[in-house]
N, C-alpha and C positions, 0 to 999 in steps of 0.2 A: 808479106814472106818468103823473103827466096828457101832452095834448100829442093828432094828428093822428095816427092814421096805419094800413096796407092793413092787413091780416089777413083769411086765410081766410074766406070765406063762412059754414063749423061755427061761427067763435070769436065770426063779431063779436056776436049776441045774446046771451053770457054776458060780455064784456068792457066794449062803449061804455055810454053811455048814453043817446050823440046818430046819427044816422044820416047822411050830408052822399052828395048824390046826389054818384058819383063814376064819372071820366071814366074810363076803367083803357084803359090801351090793350095790355097783354101778356095781358088773362085777363079774361072775363066773372064768374068762379069769386071774385072778390078784388073787396070792400065797403070803402068809405072809413068810417071813426064817428070821432066825438070823445068822447073822455073828461074828463068834466067833474066838478067836487068841492065841495061845500058847502065853507065856510074850515074848515081847522083852526089855529087858534093854537097855540103851542107853551109853557108855562108858564110864569110869572113869573115876575122873577127879582127881588126887593126891593132898595131901594139905600141905603145910609149917607150919609150926606149934611152934612156941617159948612154950619152957618148964612154962610150971605154967600156959601156957592163956589156954584161948577156943579156940575149934578147930572143925568144922563142916565137917562130908563126907555127899554128899546127891549120893541117886539113884534112877536115875526115868526108871518105864517100862508103855510100851503101852500093855496093852493085857484085851480081855474081857470072860470071869467075869474079872473084874479087883485080882492083884493079890497079895498076900502074899508074906511081904519080910522077911528074912532071914538071921542076918550077921554073919561072921566069918571071927578068926585070927588066923592066922594061921592053919588055920582047926576045931578051936575051938568056939564053937558059944556064941555070943556075947548078954548077957542077958540086961533086961531094967532096968536099977534103981541099976548098980552092978558101983561100983569105979567111983562115978563122973560120968558115960555114962546114956546116958537116950535116946532112940531110938523112933522118929516118925514119924510116920505114916499115910498121907492124902494122900487117888485113891490112885493118878499114883506114888509120890511119898513117898521116907522114907530119914530118917536123921538122922543118926548117929553121936550124939552129945555129946563131951566131955567137961567137965566144969570147969577142972584140970590138962591137961596134965601133965602126965608126964612121967618118963622112958619107965616102961616098957607099957605103949601104941603106941610105936611109934612102925611101925612094916607093913607088910599085909593086909589088908584087902576086902574083897570076899563080894558084896550080891545076895545075890540071892531072885528072885521072880519067883512064884511057883505060880499056879493057875490049877483047873486039866484039863487042854487039855497041860501040861509041864512047863518045870522051864527053867529060861536064868538068867546068872553072868554076871558080870563085876568085876574084881577090881583095887582096892587105894592103894596107896602108903599113908601111913602118916606119914611126914619125920621132923628133926628135922629141925627148923629156929633159929642161934643164932640171938642173939640180938649186935647189932655195940658196939660196947667199943669207948670213944673218942681216942684211942693209934690205934684199926685199922682206925677209921674214918682218920684221923691224916696221916696214912701211907700207907693208902689202898688201893686195894686186890693184888697186886702181890708186896710188900714189905721185901723183909729179916729184921730177926729178929736178931739179934746178939747173944743172948742169954743172957741179960738182961729184957728180957718182953717188951722192946720194950722200953726202960728208954728210954738211949740215941737217938736216934728219938722223940720220943714226946721234949724231952727239947730244940733239936734241929728245929722242926718244932715252937715251943713255943718261938724261945729268934727270927726266920726269921719275923715269924707272928710282932712282937714289933719293930725289927728293920724296916721291910715295914707298920705299919702307924707312927710313931714315929711323921714323920713329919705332917699328918695332926693332931696328940692330943698336940704337941707343937704349930698348929694355932690358939688352943685355950686359 
């Protein structure tokens, strides 16, 4: 746990990173200390996004003092406001938002959290998610295409659906 606190003097050397002058009114056997930590970044979660849609990568870091965040794609710094990309930092969280994902946006990203005590980073993959089409929905994930783009399979499935529902339609 990070923060400023008052601890009994015997605990101060073992528990504190820095000591602060402390004017304690109650006792002289109490010291003040500041607990500080270099950044520790949570493991990144990859994100799948459809072309042209909005995507977000989130990076969280525990650090005292708070960390500053930097984003990189393939070792090149990502700058806020370019290519429909926004970086929004609040406290321990940084969000890299893509407002209109393009082919060039897909790839590996690194979030780096930095404070005066050190740095930590984690990696993310922004990957393509394809929207299902009517033929992929009817065929299923393991269907074998026949070279006609699945047109025969779609026609057969449509005929089977029609035959299956024909008795229900004739009742009305």
